Every structure is written in structure tokens, then in C-alpha cells.
SEDREN-832926 format. One record per atom (N, C-alpha, C, CB): x, y, z; residue number from 1; residue in one letter. Coordinates in nm, 2 decimals. Glycine has a CB too. Layout:
BEGIN
+--------+--------+--------+------+--------+
|      x |      y |      z | sero | gudren |
+--------+--------+--------+------+--------+
|      X |      Y |      Z |  NUM |      A |
...
+--------+--------+--------+------+--------+
This chain:
BEGIN
+--------+--------+--------+------+--------+
|      x |      y |      z | sero | gudren |
+--------+--------+--------+------+--------+
|  11.21 |  11.28 |   7.12 |    1 |      X |
|  11.16 |  11.20 |   7.23 |    1 |      X |
|  11.21 |  11.24 |   7.36 |    1 |      X |
|  11.19 |  11.05 |   7.20 |    1 |      X |
|  11.12 |  11.26 |   7.46 |    2 |      X |
|  11.16 |  11.30 |   7.59 |    2 |      X |
|  11.22 |  11.19 |   7.67 |    2 |      X |
|  11.03 |  11.36 |   7.66 |    2 |      X |
|  11.32 |  11.21 |   7.74 |    3 |      X |
|  11.39 |  11.11 |   7.82 |    3 |      X |
|  11.30 |  11.09 |   7.95 |    3 |      X |
|  11.53 |  11.15 |   7.86 |    3 |      X |
|  11.30 |  10.97 |   8.00 |    4 |      X |
|  11.23 |  10.95 |   8.12 |    4 |      X |
|  11.29 |  11.03 |   8.24 |    4 |      X |
|  11.22 |  10.80 |   8.16 |    4 |      X |
|  11.21 |  11.07 |   8.34 |    5 |      X |
|  11.26 |  11.14 |   8.45 |    5 |      X |
|  11.22 |  11.07 |   8.58 |    5 |      X |
|  11.22 |  11.28 |   8.45 |    5 |      X |
|  11.15 |  10.96 |   8.58 |    6 |      X |
|  11.11 |  10.89 |   8.70 |    6 |      X |
|  11.16 |  10.74 |   8.68 |    6 |      X |
|  10.96 |  10.89 |   8.72 |    6 |      X |
|  11.23 |  10.70 |   8.78 |    7 |      X |
|  11.29 |  10.56 |   8.77 |    7 |      X |
|  11.25 |  10.49 |   8.89 |    7 |      X |
|  11.45 |  10.57 |   8.75 |    7 |      X |
|  11.18 |  10.38 |   8.88 |    8 |      X |
|  11.13 |  10.30 |   8.99 |    8 |      X |
|  11.23 |  10.19 |   9.03 |    8 |      X |
|  10.99 |  10.24 |   8.97 |    8 |      X |
|  11.23 |  10.16 |   9.16 |    9 |      X |
|  11.32 |  10.05 |   9.20 |    9 |      X |
|  11.27 |   9.92 |   9.13 |    9 |      X |
|  11.31 |  10.03 |   9.35 |    9 |      X |
|  11.14 |   9.90 |   9.11 |   10 |      X |
|  11.08 |   9.78 |   9.05 |   10 |      X |
|  11.14 |   9.77 |   8.91 |   10 |      X |
|  10.93 |   9.79 |   9.05 |   10 |      X |
|  11.14 |   9.88 |   8.83 |   11 |      X |
|  11.19 |   9.87 |   8.69 |   11 |      X |
|  11.34 |   9.84 |   8.69 |   11 |      X |
|  11.16 |  10.00 |   8.62 |   11 |      X |
|  11.41 |   9.90 |   8.79 |   12 |      X |
|  11.56 |   9.87 |   8.80 |   12 |      X |
|  11.58 |   9.72 |   8.83 |   12 |      X |
|  11.62 |   9.96 |   8.90 |   12 |      X |
|  11.50 |   9.67 |   8.93 |   13 |      X |
|  11.52 |   9.53 |   8.96 |   13 |      X |
|  11.48 |   9.44 |   8.85 |   13 |      X |
|  11.43 |   9.49 |   9.08 |   13 |      X |
|  11.38 |   9.48 |   8.77 |   14 |      X |
|  11.35 |   9.40 |   8.65 |   14 |      X |
|  11.46 |   9.40 |   8.55 |   14 |      X |
|  11.22 |   9.46 |   8.59 |   14 |      X |
|  11.53 |   9.51 |   8.54 |   15 |      X |
|  11.65 |   9.52 |   8.44 |   15 |      X |
|  11.76 |   9.44 |   8.49 |   15 |      X |
|  11.69 |   9.67 |   8.43 |   15 |      X |
|  11.78 |   9.43 |   8.62 |   16 |      X |
|  11.88 |   9.34 |   8.68 |   16 |      X |
|  11.84 |   9.19 |   8.66 |   16 |      X |
|  11.91 |   9.37 |   8.83 |   16 |      X |
|  11.72 |   9.17 |   8.68 |   17 |      X |
|  11.66 |   9.03 |   8.66 |   17 |      X |
|  11.73 |   8.93 |   8.75 |   17 |      X |
|  11.68 |   8.99 |   8.52 |   17 |      X |
|  11.75 |   8.81 |   8.70 |   18 |      X |
|  11.81 |   8.70 |   8.77 |   18 |      X |
|  11.96 |   8.68 |   8.74 |   18 |      X |
|  11.74 |   8.57 |   8.74 |   18 |      X |
|  12.03 |   8.80 |   8.73 |   19 |      X |
|  12.17 |   8.79 |   8.70 |   19 |      X |
|  12.24 |   8.71 |   8.81 |   19 |      X |
|  12.24 |   8.93 |   8.69 |   19 |      X |
|  12.33 |   8.62 |   8.78 |   20 |      X |
|  12.40 |   8.54 |   8.88 |   20 |      X |
|  12.53 |   8.60 |   8.93 |   20 |      X |
|  12.43 |   8.40 |   8.82 |   20 |      X |
|  12.57 |   8.71 |   8.87 |   21 |      X |
|  12.69 |   8.77 |   8.92 |   21 |      X |
|  12.68 |   8.82 |   9.06 |   21 |      X |
|  12.73 |   8.89 |   8.83 |   21 |      X |
|  12.79 |   8.85 |   9.13 |   22 |      X |
|  12.79 |   8.89 |   9.26 |   22 |      X |
|  12.74 |   9.04 |   9.27 |   22 |      X |
|  12.92 |   8.88 |   9.33 |   22 |      X |
|  12.80 |   9.13 |   9.20 |   23 |      X |
|  12.77 |   9.27 |   9.20 |   23 |      X |
|  12.66 |   9.30 |   9.10 |   23 |      X |
|  12.89 |   9.36 |   9.18 |   23 |      X |
|  12.54 |   9.28 |   9.13 |   24 |      X |
|  12.43 |   9.31 |   9.04 |   24 |      X |
|  12.40 |   9.46 |   9.04 |   24 |      X |
|  12.30 |   9.22 |   9.07 |   24 |      X |
|  12.41 |   9.52 |   8.92 |   25 |      X |
|  12.40 |   9.67 |   8.92 |   25 |      X |
|  12.35 |   9.70 |   8.78 |   25 |      X |
|  12.54 |   9.73 |   8.94 |   25 |      X |
|  12.26 |   9.81 |   8.78 |   26 |      X |
|  12.21 |   9.85 |   8.65 |   26 |      X |
|  12.20 |  10.01 |   8.66 |   26 |      X |
|  12.07 |   9.79 |   8.62 |   26 |      X |
|  12.27 |  10.08 |   8.57 |   27 |      X |
|  12.25 |  10.22 |   8.56 |   27 |      X |
|  12.11 |  10.25 |   8.50 |   27 |      X |
|  12.36 |  10.29 |   8.47 |   27 |      X |
|  12.04 |  10.34 |   8.56 |   28 |      X |
|  11.91 |  10.38 |   8.51 |   28 |      X |
|  11.91 |  10.51 |   8.44 |   28 |      X |
|  11.81 |  10.38 |   8.62 |   28 |      X |
|  12.00 |  10.60 |   8.48 |   29 |      X |
|  12.01 |  10.73 |   8.42 |   29 |      X |
|  12.16 |  10.78 |   8.42 |   29 |      X |
|  11.92 |  10.83 |   8.49 |   29 |      X |
|  12.19 |  10.85 |   8.31 |   30 |      X |
|  12.32 |  10.92 |   8.31 |   30 |      X |
|  12.29 |  11.06 |   8.25 |   30 |      X |
|  12.42 |  10.85 |   8.21 |   30 |      X |
|  12.35 |  11.16 |   8.32 |   31 |      X |
|  12.33 |  11.30 |   8.27 |   31 |      X |
|  12.45 |  11.38 |   8.32 |   31 |      X |
|  12.20 |  11.36 |   8.33 |   31 |      X |
|  12.53 |  11.43 |   8.22 |   32 |      X |
|  12.65 |  11.50 |   8.25 |   32 |      X |
|  12.74 |  11.41 |   8.33 |   32 |      X |
|  12.62 |  11.63 |   8.34 |   32 |      X |
|  12.79 |  11.46 |   8.44 |   33 |      X |
|  12.88 |  11.37 |   8.52 |   33 |      X |
|  12.81 |  11.28 |   8.62 |   33 |      X |
|  12.98 |  11.46 |   8.61 |   33 |      X |
|  12.67 |  11.30 |   8.63 |   34 |      X |
|  12.59 |  11.22 |   8.72 |   34 |      X |
|  12.55 |  11.09 |   8.65 |   34 |      X |
|  12.47 |  11.30 |   8.76 |   34 |      X |
|  12.55 |  10.98 |   8.73 |   35 |      X |
|  12.49 |  10.86 |   8.69 |   35 |      X |
|  12.43 |  10.79 |   8.81 |   35 |      X |
|  12.60 |  10.76 |   8.62 |   35 |      X |
|  12.32 |  10.72 |   8.79 |   36 |      X |
|  12.26 |  10.65 |   8.91 |   36 |      X |
|  12.20 |  10.52 |   8.86 |   36 |      X |
|  12.14 |  10.74 |   8.96 |   36 |      X |
|  12.22 |  10.43 |   8.96 |   37 |      X |
|  12.17 |  10.29 |   8.93 |   37 |      X |
|  12.13 |  10.22 |   9.05 |   37 |      X |
|  12.28 |  10.21 |   8.85 |   37 |      X |
|  12.07 |  10.10 |   9.03 |   38 |      X |
|  12.03 |  10.02 |   9.14 |   38 |      X |
|  12.14 |   9.91 |   9.17 |   38 |      X |
|  11.89 |   9.95 |   9.12 |   38 |      X |
|  12.17 |   9.90 |   9.29 |   39 |      X |
|  12.28 |   9.80 |   9.33 |   39 |      X |
|  12.21 |   9.70 |   9.42 |   39 |      X |
|  12.40 |   9.87 |   9.40 |   39 |      X |
|  12.22 |   9.57 |   9.39 |   40 |      X |
|  12.16 |   9.46 |   9.46 |   40 |      X |
|  12.26 |   9.34 |   9.47 |   40 |      X |
|  12.03 |   9.41 |   9.40 |   40 |      X |
|  12.37 |   9.36 |   9.55 |   41 |      X |
|  12.47 |   9.25 |   9.55 |   41 |      X |
|  12.42 |   9.12 |   9.60 |   41 |      X |
|  12.59 |   9.29 |   9.64 |   41 |      X |
|  12.48 |   9.01 |   9.56 |   42 |      X |
|  12.44 |   8.88 |   9.59 |   42 |      X |
|  12.54 |   8.81 |   9.68 |   42 |      X |
|  12.41 |   8.79 |   9.47 |   42 |      X |
|  12.52 |   8.78 |   9.80 |   43 |      X |
|  12.60 |   8.72 |   9.90 |   43 |      X |
|  12.72 |   8.80 |   9.95 |   43 |      X |
|  12.66 |   8.59 |   9.84 |   43 |      X |
|  12.79 |   8.87 |   9.86 |   44 |      X |
|  12.90 |   8.95 |   9.91 |   44 |      X |
|  12.92 |   9.07 |   9.81 |   44 |      X |
|  13.03 |   8.87 |   9.92 |   44 |      X |
|  12.99 |   9.17 |   9.86 |   45 |      X |
|  13.01 |   9.30 |   9.79 |   45 |      X |
|  13.16 |   9.30 |   9.76 |   45 |      X |
|  12.96 |   9.42 |   9.87 |   45 |      X |
|  13.19 |   9.29 |   9.63 |   46 |      X |
|  13.33 |   9.29 |   9.59 |   46 |      X |
|  13.37 |   9.42 |   9.51 |   46 |      X |
|  13.36 |   9.17 |   9.50 |   46 |      X |
|  13.29 |   9.53 |   9.53 |   47 |      X |
|  13.33 |   9.65 |   9.46 |   47 |      X |
|  13.46 |   9.71 |   9.52 |   47 |      X |
|  13.22 |   9.75 |   9.48 |   47 |      X |
|  13.52 |   9.79 |   9.43 |   48 |      X |
|  13.64 |   9.86 |   9.47 |   48 |      X |
|  13.61 |  10.01 |   9.49 |   48 |      X |
|  13.75 |   9.84 |   9.37 |   48 |      X |
|  13.72 |  10.08 |   9.50 |   49 |      X |
|  13.70 |  10.23 |   9.51 |   49 |      X |
|  13.65 |  10.29 |   9.38 |   49 |      X |
|  13.84 |  10.30 |   9.55 |   49 |      X |
|  13.59 |  10.41 |   9.39 |   50 |      X |
|  13.53 |  10.47 |   9.27 |   50 |      X |
|  13.60 |  10.60 |   9.25 |   50 |      X |
|  13.38 |  10.50 |   9.29 |   50 |      X |
|  13.60 |  10.65 |   9.12 |   51 |      X |
|  13.67 |  10.77 |   9.08 |   51 |      X |
|  13.59 |  10.90 |   9.12 |   51 |      X |
|  13.70 |  10.77 |   8.94 |   51 |      X |
|  13.46 |  10.88 |   9.14 |   52 |      X |
|  13.37 |  10.99 |   9.17 |   52 |      X |
|  13.31 |  10.98 |   9.31 |   52 |      X |
|  13.25 |  11.00 |   9.06 |   52 |      X |
|  13.26 |  11.09 |   9.36 |   53 |      X |
|  13.19 |  11.09 |   9.49 |   53 |      X |
|  13.06 |  11.01 |   9.47 |   53 |      X |
|  13.16 |  11.23 |   9.54 |   53 |      X |
|  13.01 |  10.95 |   9.58 |   54 |      X |
|  12.90 |  10.86 |   9.56 |   54 |      X |
|  12.80 |  10.87 |   9.68 |   54 |      X |
|  12.95 |  10.71 |   9.55 |   54 |      X |
|  12.68 |  10.85 |   9.66 |   55 |      X |
|  12.57 |  10.84 |   9.76 |   55 |      X |
|  12.50 |  10.71 |   9.74 |   55 |      X |
|  12.47 |  10.96 |   9.76 |   55 |      X |
|  12.48 |  10.64 |   9.85 |   56 |      X |
|  12.39 |  10.52 |   9.85 |   56 |      X |
|  12.26 |  10.56 |   9.93 |   56 |      X |
|  12.46 |  10.39 |   9.92 |   56 |      X |
|  12.15 |  10.52 |   9.87 |   57 |      X |
|  12.02 |  10.54 |   9.94 |   57 |      X |
|  11.96 |  10.40 |   9.96 |   57 |      X |
|  11.92 |  10.63 |   9.85 |   57 |      X |
|  11.96 |  10.35 |  10.08 |   58 |      X |
|  11.92 |  10.22 |  10.11 |   58 |      X |
|  11.77 |  10.21 |  10.09 |   58 |      X |
|  11.96 |  10.17 |  10.26 |   58 |      X |
|  11.72 |  10.11 |  10.01 |   59 |      X |
|  11.58 |  10.09 |   9.98 |   59 |      X |
|  11.53 |   9.98 |  10.07 |   59 |      X |
|  11.56 |  10.06 |   9.84 |   59 |      X |
|  11.59 |   9.86 |  10.06 |   60 |      X |
|  11.54 |   9.75 |  10.14 |   60 |      X |
|  11.66 |   9.68 |  10.20 |   60 |      X |
|  11.47 |   9.65 |  10.05 |   60 |      X |
|  11.64 |   9.61 |  10.31 |   61 |      X |
|  11.74 |   9.53 |  10.38 |   61 |      X |
|  11.81 |   9.61 |  10.49 |   61 |      X |
|  11.84 |   9.48 |  10.28 |   61 |      X |
|  11.89 |   9.53 |  10.56 |   62 |      X |
|  11.98 |   9.58 |  10.67 |   62 |      X |
|  12.11 |   9.52 |  10.66 |   62 |      X |
|  11.91 |   9.56 |  10.80 |   62 |      X |
|  12.21 |   9.58 |  10.73 |   63 |      X |
|  12.34 |   9.52 |  10.73 |   63 |      X |
|  12.44 |   9.61 |  10.79 |   63 |      X |
|  12.38 |   9.49 |  10.59 |   63 |      X |
|  12.57 |   9.59 |  10.76 |   64 |      X |
|  12.69 |   9.66 |  10.81 |   64 |      X |
|  12.76 |   9.71 |  10.68 |   64 |      X |
|  12.78 |   9.57 |  10.90 |   64 |      X |
|  12.80 |   9.84 |  10.69 |   65 |      X |
|  12.87 |   9.91 |  10.58 |   65 |      X |
|  13.00 |   9.95 |  10.64 |   65 |      X |
|  12.79 |  10.03 |  10.52 |   65 |      X |
|  13.11 |   9.94 |  10.57 |   66 |      X |
|  13.24 |   9.99 |  10.62 |   66 |      X |
|  13.30 |  10.09 |  10.52 |   66 |      X |
|  13.34 |   9.87 |  10.64 |   66 |      X |
|  13.36 |  10.19 |  10.57 |   67 |      X |
|  13.43 |  10.29 |  10.49 |   67 |      X |
|  13.56 |  10.33 |  10.57 |   67 |      X |
|  13.34 |  10.42 |  10.46 |   67 |      X |
|  13.67 |  10.31 |  10.50 |   68 |      X |
|  13.80 |  10.35 |  10.56 |   68 |      X |
|  13.82 |  10.29 |  10.70 |   68 |      X |
|  13.81 |  10.50 |  10.56 |   68 |      X |
|  13.77 |  10.17 |  10.71 |   69 |      X |
|  13.79 |  10.10 |  10.84 |   69 |      X |
|  13.69 |  10.12 |  10.95 |   69 |      X |
|  13.92 |  10.13 |  10.89 |   69 |      X |
|  13.59 |  10.21 |  10.92 |   70 |      X |
|  13.48 |  10.24 |  11.02 |   70 |      X |
|  13.36 |  10.17 |  10.97 |   70 |      X |
|  13.46 |  10.39 |  11.03 |   70 |      X |
|  13.30 |  10.09 |  11.07 |   71 |      X |
|  13.18 |  10.01 |  11.04 |   71 |      X |
|  13.05 |  10.08 |  11.10 |   71 |      X |
|  13.19 |   9.87 |  11.09 |   71 |      X |
|  12.94 |  10.08 |  11.02 |   72 |      X |
|  12.82 |  10.14 |  11.07 |   72 |      X |
|  12.70 |  10.04 |  11.02 |   72 |      X |
|  12.79 |  10.28 |  11.02 |   72 |      X |
|  12.60 |  10.04 |  11.11 |   73 |      X |
|  12.48 |   9.96 |  11.07 |   73 |      X |
|  12.39 |  10.05 |  10.98 |   73 |      X |
|  12.40 |   9.91 |  11.20 |   73 |      X |
|  12.32 |   9.98 |  10.88 |   74 |      X |
|  12.23 |  10.06 |  10.80 |   74 |      X |
|  12.10 |   9.99 |  10.79 |   74 |      X |
|  12.29 |  10.08 |  10.66 |   74 |      X |
|  12.00 |  10.06 |  10.75 |   75 |      X |
|  11.86 |  10.01 |  10.73 |   75 |      X |
|  11.79 |  10.10 |  10.63 |   75 |      X |
|  11.78 |  10.01 |  10.87 |   75 |      X |
|  11.67 |  10.05 |  10.59 |   76 |      X |
|  11.60 |  10.13 |  10.48 |   76 |      X |
|  11.58 |  10.28 |  10.51 |   76 |      X |
|  11.46 |  10.07 |  10.46 |   76 |      X |
|  11.60 |  10.36 |  10.41 |   77 |      X |
|  11.59 |  10.50 |  10.43 |   77 |      X |
|  11.72 |  10.57 |  10.46 |   77 |      X |
|  11.49 |  10.53 |  10.53 |   77 |      X |
|  11.83 |  10.50 |  10.49 |   78 |      X |
|  11.95 |  10.56 |  10.53 |   78 |      X |
|  12.02 |  10.61 |  10.40 |   78 |      X |
|  12.05 |  10.46 |  10.60 |   78 |      X |
|  12.10 |  10.71 |  10.42 |   79 |      X |
|  12.18 |  10.77 |  10.31 |   79 |      X |
|  12.33 |  10.76 |  10.35 |   79 |      X |
|  12.14 |  10.92 |  10.29 |   79 |      X |
|  12.41 |  10.70 |  10.26 |   80 |      X |
|  12.55 |  10.68 |  10.29 |   80 |      X |
|  12.63 |  10.76 |  10.19 |   80 |      X |
|  12.59 |  10.53 |  10.29 |   80 |      X |
|  12.73 |  10.84 |  10.24 |   81 |      X |
|  12.82 |  10.92 |  10.15 |   81 |      X |
|  12.95 |  10.85 |  10.15 |   81 |      X |
|  12.82 |  11.07 |  10.20 |   81 |      X |
|  13.01 |  10.84 |  10.03 |   82 |      X |
|  13.15 |  10.79 |  10.01 |   82 |      X |
|  13.22 |  10.88 |   9.92 |   82 |      X |
|  13.15 |  10.64 |   9.96 |   82 |      X |
|  13.33 |  10.94 |   9.97 |   83 |      X |
|  13.41 |  11.03 |   9.88 |   83 |      X |
|  13.49 |  10.95 |   9.78 |   83 |      X |
|  13.50 |  11.12 |   9.97 |   83 |      X |
|  13.52 |  11.01 |   9.67 |   84 |      X |
|  13.60 |  10.94 |   9.57 |   84 |      X |
|  13.73 |  10.88 |   9.63 |   84 |      X |
|  13.63 |  11.04 |   9.45 |   84 |      X |
|  13.76 |  10.76 |   9.59 |   85 |      X |
|  13.88 |  10.70 |   9.63 |   85 |      X |
|  13.88 |  10.63 |   9.76 |   85 |      X |
|  13.99 |  10.80 |   9.63 |   85 |      X |
|  13.77 |  10.64 |   9.84 |   86 |      X |
|  13.76 |  10.58 |   9.97 |   86 |      X |
|  13.73 |  10.43 |   9.96 |   86 |      X |
|  13.65 |  10.65 |  10.06 |   86 |      X |
|  13.80 |  10.35 |  10.04 |   87 |      X |
|  13.78 |  10.21 |  10.04 |   87 |      X |
|  13.65 |  10.19 |  10.12 |   87 |      X |
|  13.90 |  10.13 |  10.11 |   87 |      X |
|  13.56 |  10.11 |  10.06 |   88 |      X |
|  13.42 |  10.09 |  10.12 |   88 |      X |
|  13.36 |   9.97 |  10.06 |   88 |      X |
|  13.33 |  10.21 |  10.10 |   88 |      X |
|  13.26 |   9.91 |  10.14 |   89 |      X |
|  13.18 |   9.80 |  10.09 |   89 |      X |
|  13.08 |   9.77 |  10.20 |   89 |      X |
|  13.27 |   9.68 |  10.07 |   89 |      X |
|  12.98 |   9.70 |  10.15 |   90 |      X |
|  12.87 |   9.64 |  10.24 |   90 |      X |
|  12.93 |   9.51 |  10.28 |   90 |      X |
|  12.73 |   9.63 |  10.17 |   90 |      X |
|  12.97 |   9.50 |  10.41 |   91 |      X |
|  13.04 |   9.38 |  10.46 |   91 |      X |
|  12.94 |   9.27 |  10.51 |   91 |      X |
|  13.13 |   9.41 |  10.58 |   91 |      X |
|  12.82 |   9.31 |  10.55 |   92 |      X |
|  12.71 |   9.21 |  10.58 |   92 |      X |
|  12.58 |   9.28 |  10.54 |   92 |      X |
|  12.71 |   9.18 |  10.74 |   92 |      X |
|  12.49 |   9.20 |  10.48 |   93 |      X |
|  12.36 |   9.25 |  10.44 |   93 |      X |
|  12.26 |   9.14 |  10.43 |   93 |      X |
|  12.38 |   9.33 |  10.31 |   93 |      X |
|  12.14 |   9.17 |  10.45 |   94 |      X |
|  12.03 |   9.07 |  10.43 |   94 |      X |
|  12.01 |   9.04 |  10.29 |   94 |      X |
|  11.90 |   9.13 |  10.50 |   94 |      X |
|  11.94 |   8.93 |  10.26 |   95 |      X |
|  11.92 |   8.88 |  10.12 |   95 |      X |
|  11.84 |   8.98 |  10.04 |   95 |      X |
|  11.86 |   8.74 |  10.12 |   95 |      X |
|  11.76 |   9.06 |  10.10 |   96 |      X |
|  11.67 |   9.15 |  10.03 |   96 |      X |
|  11.73 |   9.29 |  10.01 |   96 |      X |
|  11.54 |   9.16 |  10.10 |   96 |      X |
|  11.86 |   9.30 |  10.04 |   97 |      X |
|  11.93 |   9.44 |  10.03 |   97 |      X |
|  11.93 |   9.49 |   9.89 |   97 |      X |
|  12.07 |   9.43 |  10.09 |   97 |      X |
|  11.88 |   9.62 |   9.88 |   98 |      X |
|  11.90 |   9.69 |   9.75 |   98 |      X |
|  11.92 |   9.84 |   9.79 |   98 |      X |
|  11.77 |   9.68 |   9.66 |   98 |      X |
|  11.99 |   9.91 |   9.70 |   99 |      X |
|  12.01 |  10.05 |   9.72 |   99 |      X |
|  12.03 |  10.12 |   9.59 |   99 |      X |
|  12.13 |  10.08 |   9.82 |   99 |      X |
|  12.00 |  10.25 |   9.59 |  100 |      X |
|  12.03 |  10.34 |   9.48 |  100 |      X |
|  12.18 |  10.38 |   9.50 |  100 |      X |
|  11.94 |  10.46 |   9.46 |  100 |      X |
|  12.26 |  10.38 |   9.39 |  101 |      X |
|  12.39 |  10.43 |   9.40 |  101 |      X |
|  12.40 |  10.55 |   9.30 |  101 |      X |
|  12.50 |  10.32 |   9.36 |  101 |      X |
|  12.44 |  10.66 |   9.35 |  102 |      X |
|  12.45 |  10.79 |   9.27 |  102 |      X |
|  12.59 |  10.84 |   9.27 |  102 |      X |
|  12.35 |  10.89 |   9.32 |  102 |      X |
|  12.64 |  10.86 |   9.15 |  103 |      X |
|  12.78 |  10.91 |   9.13 |  103 |      X |
|  12.77 |  11.05 |   9.06 |  103 |      X |
|  12.87 |  10.81 |   9.05 |  103 |      X |
|  12.86 |  11.14 |   9.10 |  104 |      X |
|  12.86 |  11.27 |   9.03 |  104 |      X |
|  13.00 |  11.33 |   9.05 |  104 |      X |
|  12.75 |  11.36 |   9.09 |  104 |      X |
|  13.02 |  11.43 |   8.97 |  105 |      X |
|  13.14 |  11.52 |   8.98 |  105 |      X |
|  13.26 |  11.47 |   8.91 |  105 |      X |
|  13.17 |  11.53 |   9.13 |  105 |      X |
|  13.37 |  11.54 |   8.93 |  106 |      X |
|  13.50 |  11.51 |   8.86 |  106 |      X |
|  13.57 |  11.39 |   8.92 |  106 |      X |
|  13.59 |  11.63 |   8.86 |  106 |      X |
|  13.65 |  11.33 |   8.84 |  107 |      X |
|  13.74 |  11.22 |   8.89 |  107 |      X |
|  13.82 |  11.28 |   9.00 |  107 |      X |
|  13.83 |  11.16 |   8.78 |  107 |      X |
|  13.83 |  11.20 |   9.11 |  108 |      X |
|  13.90 |  11.25 |   9.23 |  108 |      X |
|  13.80 |  11.31 |   9.33 |  108 |      X |
|  14.00 |  11.34 |   9.20 |  108 |      X |
|  13.68 |  11.34 |   9.29 |  109 |      X |
|  13.58 |  11.40 |   9.38 |  109 |      X |
|  13.58 |  11.55 |   9.38 |  109 |      X |
|  13.60 |  11.35 |   9.52 |  109 |      X |
|  13.49 |  11.61 |   9.45 |  110 |      X |
|  13.48 |  11.75 |   9.46 |  110 |      X |
|  13.56 |  11.79 |   9.58 |  110 |      X |
|  13.33 |  11.80 |   9.48 |  110 |      X |
|  13.61 |  11.91 |   9.58 |  111 |      X |
|  13.69 |  11.97 |   9.69 |  111 |      X |
|  13.61 |  12.01 |   9.81 |  111 |      X |
|  13.77 |  12.09 |   9.64 |  111 |      X |
+--------+--------+--------+------+--------+
């Protein structure tokens, strides 16, 4: 059986459903060191640091993102890079905020 190669935000949101947890997340694909999922936090973002490098692709919503003490505004279409081990989070965001989160590479990040 062939693995799917197209993953829609709608199918990811459906997989997350009405979860009541704060950090609503669902991996949609894993391949080698890469994994990608939809992230739709509720009210606040309580994630910690990650062992791999990461990209966020903002789909919907707006807000403020902080990494290593630096804050930036974000909106749909923005791409946010976070190196492995960096302290980061979405500190403010609209109720409709969703993004793809993509992780890859070795623990500790790429050189």
C-alpha cells in the first residue's frame, strides 16, 4: 500500500478534533528523522525546547512569537525557524491560530 503524500490542514484539524488539552498537536507524517504535524494550541503555549531543528509554517491566525528572548509578530504565510534546544513559544495568538510544525535532523540540531 502506498503511503499518502498530501496532508491537508483540514484533515489534521479533524484528527485533533475537540481535544481539550492546551497543546493540541497531531503528527501527520514521519519519514526518517523528519516528522510534521499540525499545532493548534488552546489559550496558551506550554511547549518546551525540542531536540531537533524545527520550522513553523503559520496557516491561520496572528500573534507574537518569542525565541531566546526576542519577540516577533507573525501572520498567515510566515515561516519561523527554531534551532534545536532554543527556548521558544507563541506568547500571544488569536483563537484561530494553527501552524504546521516540521522537525528534522539529529538530536542537537544540524551544524
